[in-house]
N, C-alpha and C positions, 0 to 999 in steps of 0.2 A: 504493500499499500503506499502511495506515496504521501508526503509529507502534508498534504491536503485534501487527500481523498475522504477521509471521514466527515459525517455532517459537522458543521458548526454548531457549538451550544451556545448558549445568551451570553451576550458581552457586556449591557451596559448597565452602569447601576442602579439605574431606576426601575428597571423589569425584575431584581433580583428580591427574593423574599426574606423576610426578617432574619438575620440568621448572626453566625460570631464574627463576620469578617469584616476587616477593615475596607477602604477604599484601596484601588490598586497603586501600585507605586508607579512615577512617572515615567520609569524605564525598569523593566522587568528584569535587565541583565546587569542590573547593580546590585550588589550584594551589601546589603546591611552588617557593617561589622558589628554590631551589637551583638548579633546572631549567631554568627559564624566565627569558626577558631582562627586565630591569627594570620594562620599564614595562607588561608584561603583566599585566591586571587582569580579572577577571570582571564586569562591570555589573548593574545592578539588575535588569536582564531575564535574567540567565543566559549573555550572550554574551560570549566572551573579546575583548578590545580589545589594541591595541598601538600604543602612541605616540597613543592616545587614539582609534584607528578599530576600530570593530567588525568582525570578521573575515568577517561576512557578506557587507559592503560591499566587504572587499577582494577575496573571492571573484567577486562579481559583477561588479567592475571589473576584473581582472587574471586570473579564472581559476584553476583548480586542475589538478593539482597545482603550487604554486609556494613558493617559500623568500622569507620577510619577514624581514628583518635591521631590529635596533632600532639606528638609527645613534646614539642618544645614548650607549646601553649600549655599543657600540662604542668609544666616542671616550672614554666615561670607564674603560674597563677599559685603552685605550693611556695614558691619564693615569696610572692607578693604578701601573703598571709604570714606566712613566719616574719617577715620584715615588719608587717604593719604592728604585730604584738609585741614584737623585740624577745629578748631573752627573758625576761619576768612574766611571761606567760605562755602557756601550751598551746598548741594546736594539734587536734585530733583531726585526722582524716575519717570522716563517716565511711568505712567500708563498704556500708550496704548499697552505697550509689552504684559504685562498680569496683569489682576487686579482682586480681589477677597477680601471679606472681612477678609479673613485671613492673605493675602498678606498685605493688609492695616495695619493690626495688627502687624505684624513683622515690619514693618518699622517704625512705631510709637515707637517700643520697642527697635530699633537699633539707633532711633536719625534722621533717614531720614525726608526728606520733599517730598512732593508728588505734582505731574504734571497731569493735566487731561486735557481733551480737547473735553470732553462731559457733558451734564446733568446727563448721566447716570453711567459715571465715577465718577463724583461730587456727587451724592446720595450716592453712596458705599464707597466712602472715608468716607463721613459724617455720615455713618450708622455704620461704622467700627469704629468711634472716632478719627479718624484723627482731629485736630483742624483746622479750617478754615483760620489762619493765617499762616498755614504750607503748605498750598494747592497755585499751582499757575495754571492758566485757560488758555488754549490755544485755537487756533482753526481759522481756516480762514473764519467763517461764522456763528459766536456764533450768537445764536438766541435772541431776546427781552428776551425773559422769560428766557433763560440762563443767561443772563447778570443781570436781575434785581435780580435773586436768587443769584448770586455770590455776587452781590455788598450786597445785605440784609445781607448774613449770613457773612460777613468779611473775603471773601477769601485774601488771603496776596498780591497776584498780579495777574492780568489780563495782558496778552501779546496783544497787540493792533495790528493787522495785515492788516490794511487798514486804508485809510482816512474817509470812513464812519464809523467803528469803533472807531474812535477816538472820532467824534461828539457823536455816540449814547452812548458809555459809560460815557462821559461827562455827557450828559443828564440826563442819568439814574441816575449816583450818584449825580447828584446835586439836582435831584427830591426827591432824598430820603435823602436829607440833608447830604451826607457823602462827602468825598475826597477819590477816589480809586487810590490806589498805581496800577502804572501801568509802563510796558517797552514796548518800541517800538521794534517789530522786524523788521530787516531790511534784505536784501539780498545782500550779498556782491560782488557778482559777480565770486563767486570761483568754478571752476568747479573740484568736487570731483572725485576722482576717484571710482564710484560705479555705481550701474546700474542707468539709466536714469531715472526710477520711483522712486528712494530714493535720487536721489541728489538734496538737496533743496534750494541750495544758488546762482544757476544762476540766471540769471534776468526773463528768459521766463519758468516761472511758476506760481503757485498761491501763493504760501505762502509769506508773508512779503511787505516792501516797499525797493523799491530799492535806492541803494546807488547811482547811475547812476543818471545824470542830475538833481541832487539836489535833488530829491524825498524825501527822508529819513530828510533830514536837514529841509525840510517844513514841515513835520511830526512833527516834535521835534518843530518847532515856533507854530504850532497850539497845540500841547498837552500843553505847558507852557504857552498859554494865557486863557485856558480854567478851571475855577475855580472847578470843579468837578473832577480834576485829579491831582494826585502827580506822577510825571515823576521821577523816580526811577532808570532810566536806559535802557540801548539798551542790545537787545537779538538779537543772531544770532546761525542758526543752518545751517550746510552745508551739511547734508544729514545722511547718516545710512551707517553702515558697512565698516567703514573707518578704516585704518591700518597707512597711512601714515599723519603723525603730521604737514606736509609742507602745507596743505589745512587751518589748524587750524592757523598757523603763519599769512599766508595772512589775513586771514579772523580778527584776533586780530588787526592786523596792521591796518586794513581800518576802524574798528570799532573804535580803539583808535584815528585814525584821526578826525572821527565823533564826539568824545567827546571834541575834540581839537578846532573844529569849534563851539561846541555849548558854550564852555566856552569862546572863543573869541568873538562871537556874544551877549551871553547872560549874560555871568558873571556868568555863575553855572557850578560847576563841578558835572556831575551827578554820583552820590555814587555807581552805580553797573554797571557789563558787565556779561550777561549771555552767555556762549558759547555754548549753547545745549549740545547736547550727540551725538551720530553716532560712537561710538569707535568700532570698529568689535569684532568678537568672532571665536573662531576656530570651525568650523562646519566640515571639514576636517583636517589630518595631515599636509596640505600644509600650511595652517593659522597659523599666527605666531603673536597674538594679544598681545599688550602690557599691563603690568600690573596696578593698579590702581596709584601706588606712583610715576611709571613713567609719567605718564598721566599728574598727577597733579604737576611734578616737572617739565616738558614741558610747561604746560598751563601757572601756575604761573609765570615762567621765561619771556615767552613771552610777557605776558600782562605788566610786570613790566617793562621789558626793552623799552618796547616803550613807556610806560608811564614816565617814565625817560626822555627818548629822547624828547618827547613833554613837559615836564615840568608839568606834570600833578601827582596828589596823584594817588596812583594807587586804582582803584574802588575794591569793594570786589566781586568775584568771584564767579559766578554760573555755575553749570554744571547739566547735564539731563540724566545719564547713566538710561536705561532700560533693552536692548537687553544684555548690558555688565554686569548686576546682575541678571536678571533671565534665559537667552537663556541657559549658560552652565549648568542650575542645574536641568533641566528635560530632561527626553526622552520619546518618544512614542513606546508603546511595541503591537505588531502587531501578528496576527496569520498566518502562510501561509496557504494560500487556496489552489490556482493550480500553477502549475509550467508549463511553455511551452519554452522548445528547439527551437532555431532557429539556425538552423546551418551555422556555419560560420559567425553569427552576435554575438547573446546573448542569454542569458536566461531570459524569463520573469517570474517574481516572483509575483502573485497577494496576495495583504494582505486584510485584512476584515476592512480596513478603506481607505483613500486614500486623493484625493483634497478636500474633507468636511472637513478633521481635519488638514491638511496642504497644503494649496493653495500657498504656497511660490514657489514651484519647478515650477509650472505652469505660477505663474505671474511675478516672477523676474529672472527665471533661476536658482533657487539658488540651491548650492550644498551641500549635505550631505554625513554622513558617515552610514553606517547599520553593526550590526554584528548580528550572528547566536548566542542567549544568553541562551536557554533551555538546552543546552549541548556543550558541546566540541567536536570538530570533526577533524581529521585528513588527512580528504580529501584534493586534491587538490583544489585550487581556481578557480572558473569559473567567468565569466561577467556576473551581472546581471543584469536587471533595474528593479525595485521595483515599481510595478504599483497598484494602487488601482481598488476597485471594481465598480467604476462609468462609466456611459454610455458617455464617451470622450474619445477620443486617448490622449490626454495632461492631463490625469491623471496620473499623474508620482510622486511618492515621492522621490525616488533617482534614478537619471537619469543612472548613470554608476557606479558599484561598483563591489567589488569580494565579494562573500559568498562561502562556502564549497560546494564542487560537489555533495556531499550527501544530500543537504539540501531536506526535504520531506513534503508533506502536515502536518499539524498539529506542526510543528516546530515554536517555538517562536523568532522572531527577533526585535530588537531595532534601534530606528534612534535617536541618540543623537541630544543633542543642540536643543530642539525643545521646549522649556520653553517662547520663545519668539515670540509671534504673532501667532502661529498656532492654538492656543484656543481662540485667541482673534479674529482672522479672521477666525474661523471654521464656516462651513454653514450647512444644511439640506439639501444641494444639494440632488435629487433622493429621497427626505423624509428619509435621514438619519438621525440618531441620535448623537448628538454630544456627542464625549466621556467625560466621567468624569476626575479631575484634583485630583490627590492621593498624599496628602503629607506624606514622609517617613522619619521616624526619630528616629534613637537608637533603632530598631526592632520594632517600633509601626507606622501604617498606618493609616490616617485618610482622608476620603475625604471632600476634601472643597471646590469642585464643582461637584456636581452630574452628573450623566449619565442621559441623557433625554429618555423620555420614548414616546412610541406611544399616551399615553394618552396627553403628552405635546404638541405634534402635533394637535390632534383632537381639544384639548382646544381653539387653537387659530383660528380654521377652523369654523367660524359663519355661513358659507353659506348655 
């Protein structure tokens, strides 16, 4: 089929139905640097490159769909966070966003610590050489086996998430003749302005111990009484994809109030406070994320001001950026398969991936950008919905966006800002094969997580 052989879909904004889209950019060939990795460019032939390599060459060598991660961008973001907070604070990369042995090595080399929340993430971290003392272990229901291993290996901190876990970790540590460093995760009653399923600091959800009704204060009492625990601080995480610092200010104020109560009741000033992560990134041109130095300045000023007012020594601050580091560094590359115009509505563009490689649109109603990357086009914009190949009507990758009206099967399109949670949450739905993650850096491309094969699927099917 020629590039213009398919029927054209709707093109003018005044006929589009109400939706999530914004007006098309003046030039669809221009890549918004806010949403793309730092080395992404469009070359003189109109082909997009990353790390100096054309996406057409990457597709030929590694296939599609595939995640391409800009290693130099990842490392630069690690350094920016470390530099912003300085030596008197700790930056823990949230491994749940995306974790691999290569990523762990980069983190270690760039001086960041690592936050894990499962035995598998812990295994990956240790296998890649992250020192156990630089690891924090999260989770609302850690197994006995996971806790035993974490304590035995000397994990730097375990974040306690319930009254049962306080006793469980203390017992395990004491049985091993150790005193485990811990923090207590509290829910501070802050309603973060984000999706319900990624807001984590209001009382009605599964994480942490509520400040309300004195529960967090009681958790501190119990932890301080147990010989197997060394309580080093309080942990608070208010949610994910947050741009407004007001929620962090309220959270810090309430956590400092708890620290004040602990001092007044127990004569103990806990030395650390972890404000979690959750800082937003740009998925579309409308998003306006803050830079690490702005975040560091705001958080340190908030904590310092509240501690000064309470007469407390300022505790050591920890933060846990995950998405904010890896999210913008990667994009997913797809090949267009079918194009289906719906008169007066939009054009459906089907790609060779879908909800198996990016569940976030279906799960959170997440919004993404998309661009034609295998060539430039002067065609007028058409409203599209980029969908996958799976047997679900909710199999949507990009709900509403604009692509050139001459888009055709075989074209390559890319969705930026897919470094966080896309590969981590990928599935084998419809027995699809999870895509590879390819690190690109200075003209070289290296597979860091290989593409699954049909043999991998059959190897697990023992029936």
